[in-house]
KOLZA-491967 format. One record per residue (C-alpha): residue in three letters; x, y, z. Coordinates in steps of 0.25 Angstrom, whole numbers, plus 5000, padded with zeros to 4 digits. Example, Ala and Ser with C-alpha at 12.3 -4.5 7.8 and 13.67 -1.06 7.14 Angstrom:
BEGIN
(atom ALA,(5049,4982,5031))
(atom SER,(5055,4996,5029))
//
This chain:
BEGIN
(atom MET,(5449,5548,5457))
(atom LEU,(5448,5562,5451))
(atom LYS,(5433,5565,5451))
(atom THR,(5433,5576,5440))
(atom LEU,(5441,5567,5431))
(atom ASP,(5432,5555,5434))
(atom GLN,(5420,5564,5430))
(atom ALA,(5427,5569,5417))
(atom LEU,(5430,5555,5413))
(atom LYS,(5416,5550,5416))
(atom ILE,(5411,5562,5407))
(atom LEU,(5420,5557,5395))
(atom ASN,(5415,5543,5397))
(atom LEU,(5401,5548,5394))
(atom PHE,(5404,5551,5380))
(atom THR,(5401,5539,5371))
(atom SER,(5398,5536,5357))
(atom ASP,(5383,5535,5362))
(atom LYS,(5383,5548,5369))
(atom LYS,(5393,5557,5363))
(atom SER,(5389,5571,5369))
(atom TRP,(5385,5575,5383))
(atom SER,(5381,5588,5390))
(atom ALA,(5387,5592,5403))
(atom LYS,(5373,5591,5409))
(atom ASP,(5371,5576,5404))
(atom ILE,(5385,5572,5409))
(atom ALA,(5383,5578,5423))
(atom ALA,(5370,5570,5423))
(atom GLU,(5376,5557,5418))
(atom LEU,(5388,5558,5428))
(atom LYS,(5380,5564,5439))
(atom ILE,(5390,5575,5441))
(atom PRO,(5388,5590,5442))
(atom MET,(5386,5597,5429))
(atom ILE,(5397,5607,5431))
(atom ASN,(5407,5596,5433))
(atom ALA,(5402,5590,5420))
(atom TYR,(5403,5603,5413))
(atom ARG,(5417,5606,5418))
(atom ILE,(5422,5593,5414))
(atom LEU,(5416,5594,5400))
(atom GLU,(5421,5608,5397))
(atom THR,(5435,5603,5402))
(atom PHE,(5435,5592,5392))
(atom THR,(5429,5601,5381))
(atom SER,(5441,5611,5383))
(atom ASN,(5451,5600,5381))
(atom GLN,(5443,5594,5369))
(atom TYR,(5440,5581,5376))
(atom LEU,(5425,5585,5373))
(atom SER,(5419,5595,5364))
(atom LYS,(5406,5603,5367))
(atom ASN,(5395,5606,5357))
(atom LYS,(5391,5621,5360))
(atom LYS,(5377,5619,5356))
(atom SER,(5373,5607,5363))
(atom ARG,(5383,5608,5374))
(atom GLN,(5386,5593,5373))
(atom TYR,(5400,5588,5374))
(atom GLU,(5407,5577,5365))
(atom LEU,(5420,5570,5365))
(atom GLY,(5431,5579,5360))
(atom PRO,(5443,5578,5351))
(atom THR,(5453,5576,5362))
(atom LEU,(5446,5563,5366))
(atom ALA,(5447,5559,5351))
(atom ILE,(5462,5560,5351))
(atom PHE,(5462,5552,5364))
(atom GLY,(5453,5542,5358))
(atom TYR,(5461,5540,5345))
(atom ILE,(5474,5538,5354))
(atom SER,(5466,5528,5362))
(atom VAL,(5461,5520,5350))
(atom LYS,(5474,5519,5344))
(atom LYS,(5479,5513,5357))
(atom PHE,(5467,5505,5363))
(atom ASN,(5460,5500,5350))
(atom VAL,(5462,5485,5354))
(atom TYR,(5453,5481,5342))
(atom GLU,(5463,5486,5332))
(atom LEU,(5474,5479,5340))
(atom VAL,(5468,5465,5342))
(atom HIS,(5459,5463,5330))
(atom PRO,(5471,5462,5320))
(atom TYR,(5476,5450,5328))
(atom LEU,(5463,5443,5328))
(atom LYS,(5462,5445,5313))
(atom ALA,(5477,5440,5311))
(atom LEU,(5474,5428,5319))
(atom SER,(5462,5424,5311))
(atom SER,(5469,5426,5298))
(atom GLU,(5480,5417,5303))
(atom ILE,(5472,5406,5307))
(atom ASN,(5459,5409,5299))
(atom GLU,(5450,5407,5310))
(atom ALA,(5440,5415,5319))
(atom VAL,(5447,5423,5330))
(atom TYR,(5441,5430,5342))
(atom LEU,(5445,5440,5352))
(atom ILE,(5440,5437,5366))
(atom LYS,(5440,5447,5377))
(atom ALA,(5440,5444,5392))
(atom VAL,(5427,5450,5398))
(atom ASP,(5429,5446,5412))
(atom GLU,(5434,5434,5420))
(atom THR,(5422,5425,5415))
(atom GLY,(5420,5429,5400))
(atom GLY,(5426,5434,5387))
(atom LYS,(5420,5440,5374))
(atom ASN,(5424,5438,5359))
(atom ILE,(5426,5452,5355))
(atom ASP,(5431,5450,5341))
(atom SER,(5432,5440,5330))
(atom ILE,(5439,5437,5317))
(atom LEU,(5432,5427,5308))
(atom PRO,(5440,5420,5296))
(atom GLU,(5434,5422,5282))
(atom ASN,(5429,5411,5274))
(atom LYS,(5430,5401,5285))
(atom VAL,(5421,5394,5295))
(atom SER,(5422,5401,5308))
(atom PHE,(5415,5404,5321))
(atom SER,(5409,5418,5324))
(atom LEU,(5408,5418,5339))
(atom SER,(5400,5429,5346))
(atom LEU,(5407,5442,5350))
(atom ASN,(5406,5450,5363))
(atom LYS,(5399,5440,5371))
(atom LYS,(5404,5436,5385))
(atom ILE,(5409,5421,5385))
(atom PRO,(5413,5413,5397))
(atom LEU,(5428,5411,5398))
(atom TYR,(5426,5396,5398))
(atom SER,(5421,5396,5384))
(atom GLY,(5433,5392,5376))
(atom ALA,(5447,5395,5372))
(atom GLY,(5445,5410,5370))
(atom TYR,(5440,5412,5384))
(atom TRP,(5449,5402,5390))
(atom SER,(5460,5410,5385))
(atom ILE,(5455,5421,5394))
(atom LEU,(5451,5413,5406))
(atom ALA,(5465,5406,5407))
(atom PHE,(5472,5419,5410))
(atom LEU,(5462,5425,5420))
(atom PRO,(5465,5424,5435))
(atom GLU,(5463,5411,5442))
(atom ASP,(5450,5415,5450))
(atom LYS,(5444,5420,5437))
(atom THR,(5447,5407,5429))
(atom ASP,(5442,5399,5441))
(atom LYS,(5429,5407,5440))
(atom VAL,(5427,5403,5426))
(atom LEU,(5431,5388,5428))
(atom SER,(5421,5387,5439))
(atom SER,(5409,5393,5431))
(atom GLU,(5399,5385,5424))
(atom PHE,(5403,5382,5409))
(atom SER,(5390,5386,5403))
(atom ASN,(5394,5391,5390))
(atom LEU,(5399,5378,5383))
(atom LEU,(5395,5370,5372))
(atom ASN,(5396,5357,5381))
(atom SER,(5396,5359,5396))
(atom SER,(5405,5347,5398))
(atom GLN,(5416,5351,5389))
(atom LEU,(5423,5361,5398))
(atom THR,(5425,5359,5413))
(atom PRO,(5434,5368,5422))
(atom SER,(5445,5358,5422))
(atom VAL,(5445,5357,5407))
(atom LEU,(5445,5373,5406))
(atom LYS,(5456,5373,5416))
(atom ASN,(5465,5365,5407))
(atom ASN,(5462,5374,5395))
(atom LEU,(5465,5386,5403))
(atom ASN,(5478,5380,5407))
(atom PHE,(5481,5377,5392))
(atom ILE,(5478,5391,5389))
(atom ARG,(5487,5397,5400))
(atom GLU,(5499,5388,5395))
(atom ASN,(5497,5391,5380))
(atom SER,(5490,5404,5379))
(atom TRP,(5480,5398,5370))
(atom GLY,(5469,5388,5371))
(atom TYR,(5458,5381,5363))
(atom SER,(5444,5376,5365))
(atom MET,(5434,5368,5356))
(atom GLU,(5418,5370,5356))
(atom ILE,(5417,5376,5370))
(atom THR,(5406,5386,5367))
(atom THR,(5404,5385,5352))
(atom PRO,(5402,5373,5343))
(atom ASP,(5414,5369,5334))
(atom VAL,(5423,5380,5339))
(atom PHE,(5438,5378,5342))
(atom SER,(5444,5390,5349))
(atom VAL,(5458,5393,5352))
(atom ALA,(5462,5406,5359))
(atom SER,(5473,5413,5366))
(atom PRO,(5472,5424,5377))
(atom ILE,(5474,5439,5376))
(atom PHE,(5481,5447,5387))
(atom SER,(5484,5462,5390))
(atom ASN,(5494,5465,5400))
(atom LYS,(5494,5450,5404))
(atom LYS,(5479,5450,5407))
(atom VAL,(5470,5441,5398))
(atom ILE,(5460,5449,5391))
(atom GLY,(5455,5440,5380))
(atom SER,(5459,5430,5370))
(atom ILE,(5460,5427,5355))
(atom ASP,(5451,5415,5351))
(atom VAL,(5450,5407,5338))
(atom ALA,(5438,5400,5335))
(atom ILE,(5439,5389,5324))
(atom PRO,(5429,5378,5320))
(atom LYS,(5434,5365,5326))
(atom PHE,(5434,5358,5313))
(atom ARG,(5446,5367,5309))
(atom VAL,(5454,5364,5321))
(atom THR,(5463,5352,5323))
(atom THR,(5471,5348,5336))
(atom SER,(5484,5352,5329))
(atom ASP,(5479,5366,5326))
(atom ILE,(5476,5370,5340))
(atom SER,(5490,5373,5345))
(atom GLN,(5494,5381,5333))
(atom LEU,(5480,5389,5334))
(atom GLY,(5483,5392,5348))
(atom LYS,(5497,5397,5346))
(atom GLN,(5491,5406,5335))
(atom VAL,(5480,5412,5343))
(atom ARG,(5490,5414,5355))
(atom LYS,(5500,5422,5345))
(atom PHE,(5489,5432,5342))
(atom ALA,(5484,5433,5356))
(atom ASP,(5498,5435,5361))
(atom ALA,(5500,5446,5351))
(atom VAL,(5486,5453,5355))
(atom SER,(5490,5452,5370))
(atom LYS,(5504,5459,5367))
(atom GLU,(5497,5470,5360))
(atom LEU,(5486,5472,5371))
(atom THR,(5497,5472,5382))
(atom MET,(5506,5482,5374))
(atom LYS,(5494,5492,5373))
(atom ASN,(5489,5489,5387))
(atom ILE,(5475,5486,5382))
(atom ASN,(5464,5475,5382))
(atom LEU,(5452,5471,5375))
(atom ASP,(5442,5479,5382))
(atom PHE,(5439,5489,5371))
(atom TYR,(5441,5479,5359))
(atom THR,(5426,5479,5356))
(atom PHE,(5425,5494,5356))
(atom PHE,(5436,5496,5346))
(atom LYS,(5431,5484,5338))
(atom SER,(5417,5491,5337))
(atom GLN,(5424,5504,5331))
(atom LYS,(5429,5496,5319))
//
């Protein structure tokens, strides 16, 4: 690792929306580096317009060169602008609530976006809350494609987040995971939320599962004959999102950030 370059990048990372300007003295104290090092790095960035310097306050702020890089990066990495239209299109096609679930780790995921149909009874599920991966089709779609040791860890955990503790056993969940692996979609009924039928399909980036698209429907609107068609529709959109993410070599890590900028 190049020590000076590492220090320079750490200095750039200090500039945030909450702390937009820094002095050389404050940066040296924050990073515990010699002030002369901080000053030289800051002046080098300033001469190349990565930073700008207020001559009166002697504070440094982000400069125009970074704005150009930021614009280029936003155009390429704005995963919200890429994925959100697919969620809207799916919701419009089936006229039901659609959710985007992001894999957080090997034990849980989060709803990070939702599209609710207009003028129709639907469910508004909580966003940005970590939910265990045994908690219904949207989460099973992630769990099914994790490494076997990670899957076994969830299967051996206590299923404590269920409406009915006896409705889901490790053997039942194994069967559901096998179905999802074979079909690339799965479904569940009233696992953690009353009266909710869920059908979902996994999302991949470069062959790694990173989330799922989940449709939540009041169970009175679903018949047995509907399930297969719904599964195929959700899979179609999940496959399209996976293809886009893989082509751009990005994942869902910054989805919530870009969403918050809208």
